[in-house]
N, C-alpha and C positions, 0 to 999 in steps of 0.2 A: 401507553405512552403517547406523547404529542407528537405526532410526526412533522410539525411546522416548527422549523428553528427559531431561537429567539435572538434579537436583534444583538445581542453579544454575541451570540455564537456566529453570525452571519459576519459580522466585524470581524471576529478572530479570524476566521478562514480567509476574509478579503485582506486582512493585514499580511497573515503569513503567504498568500499568493503575490501580494504586490511585490512585498521583500524578495522572494524568491524569483519574479521577474525580471528584478533589476539586478540581481546578483548571482543567476545561476542559470543564465542563458545558454545558447548553445554554443557559443564562442568559451565559455567555460566549461562546458562538458567536452569539447576537443580538447582545450589546455588541460585538461585533468588525464583524459585519455592519454596523451602523451607521456606523462609524467611516469615516473618508477612505482610512486605511490600516489595513487589518483586521490587524493586529499588537499584540502587548502585550509590551514589555521584561521585565516581571516574569515572564511566564511562560516566556519564553526563557532570562533567568535561572536559573530553576529549571530547566529541561532541562541547563545546562552545571553546576549545582551538584550535579546527580545523576550526572552524568559521561557523559551521552549522547552528546554531540559528540565526545569521543573514544572512544566504545565500541569503534570498527573502527580507531583510529588506534595506530600502533607505539607501545609502550612509551617508546621513546627520544624520543619528542614529546610525554610525558605522556600517552597515550592508556592504554587496558584492552586494547588488543592482542588484542581478540576476533575472532570470526570471522564469517563472511555467515549463518549460520543464526542465530546471536543477532542481528545484523541485522536479519533477516527476524522475528524476535521481536517486536524492537521497532518495526518497520515495521506489523507487525498491529495492534497498539494504537494506534499512531498513527491507523492507519485507523479504526479502533473508535470513538475520542475524535473523531473528524472533525479532526485537530488542525491549525491553521491556520500555524504557525510553519514554516519550512521546515528542521526536521530531518532528514527522510529524505532529500530533496536532497542537502543538504550533508552530513551526518555517516555516510549509510548510502550515498551514491553518489558523492558528490564526494573523498570521503577514500578509499577504498579506490582508486579509479580514480587518484587522486593517488600513492599508495603504489605501484601498480604501475608506474608509470611514475617513481621514483625522483625525485618532487617533494617529498619531506618536509618540505623546507623552508617549505613551505608550508602545513603540517599544524598546526604551533603554534598560530597565531592562531584557528584551527578549534575547536581542543580548549579554549582559554581561551573561545570565545564571542564574540570579537572580528571575526569575519569569516563571511559567508556566501560560498558559492559556488555563482554561477548558471552551470551548464553548458550550452551549446547542442550540440544534435545535430542532425544534418542530418533524422533521421526525425520530428523535432518541428517546427521552425520558429519556434520561441519558447523562451526562457529564463523559469523560475520565480524569482522575485524579485530580478531582474537589472536593469539600468538601460537605459533605450532607451525607444521607443516603445510606450507602454502598449498592451495588448491585450485584449479583452473574453474572459472566460471563462465559460463556463455555472456555474461554482462561483464564487460572489461572494467567497470567503475564499482563493482563489489570485489571486495579483500575476504575471500574464504581462507579458513585453515581447519587441517584436522585435529579435533579436541585432544589436548593432552590430559583432561579433566573426565572422567565419567559422565556420560550423558544423561541428563534427568529425564524422567518418564511422567512428569508431573504434569498433568491434564490441565491445569491452569494455565502454565506456561506456554503449553501447546495451542490453547485456546485463545490466547493473548497474542501469540505470535500471529496465528490464521487470522483472525480479527484483522489486525494492522495490515496486513497482508493484501485482504480483501479490500480495504480502504485505498490501499494505493495503488491497487489493479485498477480501480473507479478511475481515479486522476491519469493513469498512465493510459487508461481506455480514451479519456477525453482529449486528453492531448494528442494522442493519434489521430482520433476523429477529427477534429479541428486542422491539423497538418493535411490531410488526405483533402477535407472540405476546402480548404485553400489551394493547396494544388488544382483542385478541379475546376476552378473558378479560372486559373491561369492558363491551363494546360489546354491547347486549341487542336480540334481533329475537325475535318470538313467545316472548316469557316466557322465554327463556334467552341466555347468551353466546353471540354467533357463532361462539365457538371449538368449541363442541359440534358442531357441524354438520360432517359429514364432508368437505362440500365446502371448507371450510375448512382443516380439519386436513390435509388430504392436500397441500393446495398447500403449506402451512408446512412439511409434512414432507419436501417435496421440495428444499426451499430447505436444509432442516438436512443432506440427505443429499448434496446437491451440495458444500455447504459442507464438511462434513467428509471427502469424497473429495478436494477440492482440496486442503484444506491439506498432507498428506504429498507432493503433487505438487511443493510450492511448497518445503519442505522438502528434497527431492530435490535440485531447482534449487540450491538454495542450497549442499549440500553438495558438488554437482558443480562450482560454480564456484568453490568454496573448494580443493576439491583439483586444480582445473584438469585436470578429463580432457577427453578430446577431443570428446565427446558433450555438454558443457556448453550451448551454444547451442540444442541440441535440448529438453534439460529445461528451459530457460528457456522457450521458445517453448510447450512444454507446461504449464508452469505458467501463464503468461500467458492462455493460453486457458483452462484448466480455472478458475482462479480470477475470470476476466472474465467468463465465462459463469454460474458460480454467483452471482457478486454480480447480474449483469445480471437474472437470473433474481428474484433476491429483492428487487430494487428494484420488479420490476413485479408481483409479488407482494404486497409491502408496502402498493402504493399500492392494489390491489384491496381488500386486506383493510379498509382504510380507507377505501374507500369514495369518492366524489366529495372527501372532506377531504384525500384523502392527497395532491394538487397544490395545497394551498393554504399558504401561509406561515405562517399559525397552527400547521401541525402541524410539530414539529419534524422529522419524517423527510425534507424536503426536502433537508436540509444533506447528509446522507448519500448521498441520490440523486443529487444533482447532483455531488457527489466521485467516486460511482460512475462517471456519464456522461464526467467529465472524464478519470480516469483510463485508462477503457477506450481511448480514443484516444491515449494518450501511450506515448512509448518505442516506436513500432511498434502500428500498429492489428492488430484480429484478423485481417483479410485477409495482414496481412504474416508475422503468427506462425504462421497458417494454412499458408502457402504454404511459408514455412521447415520446418515439420515434413514437409509433403507431399514435400519435395524431397529432405531427409535420409531418410526411408524408403524411398522408391520409387526412389532413385537406387543404392540399395544401401550407400549411405555408413554407414548404421546397421541393422545386423540386428535382426531382429524375431522373438518368440518367448519363450516362457518360459523356456528357458536363456539369454536375453542379457537379461533384463528388469532384474537385479540385477549384472551385470558391471561 
């Protein structure tokens, strides 16, 4: 695959980032958190008008017909903004899954923004933005329900959910890294910003490196799924582990940089931290993806070594 994004892909990511920065800031997160149902129809309509609900939908159903790499770019920005609306689950997971199963007649309403699709998978035990018995989530902006329908065990659905979850975790981690860095520039101890101390610098640098190295792994997984190569599930699990570990490290570090304040509601960090905690357990937890990689590598199904890395 080509690891360099095209100009169009970069423009897509920048456009989504700019839109969400202007419409989904921390003031919106706090407002939604105080509502009985943390959703805003105006924000959802804006996402529809940008065409994001149809990003991965076939052109025949009114969509853009783009691929999973573009989907991962948008999911990353959704994570960076801690987006409350169910864009990722519906437009970036459900749409390609429905299209893969030739259920295209259901996609038109999604593209128009008239329908969200809560998909239940056996790995989760819940649906997001679905109907049924409400369930508590560590993330106050996620609406979870116990599924009233039999949960699917379709591996494609699991991989799509895990892939887009990994992309979100990259954006979440980057947002937490930036918040911690900004705070370290302002908070002073011993007459200078705490960011001047090597102990703080090195911890934040470790986060930056982990996130930077995890992002190409996510893009590799997206390309592998798009091209339907046999090893795609392995790449998805690799992405999920790399992104989840990087985001988790960044959450812990950001809390430490903020000191005791990092755990409080008054600090915006907690929204992204809770989203990170929620997503690392969704669509297969760390143990599941670790053992799926282990099995693929140790039983010889996927040969390892530099000559196989980009095969």
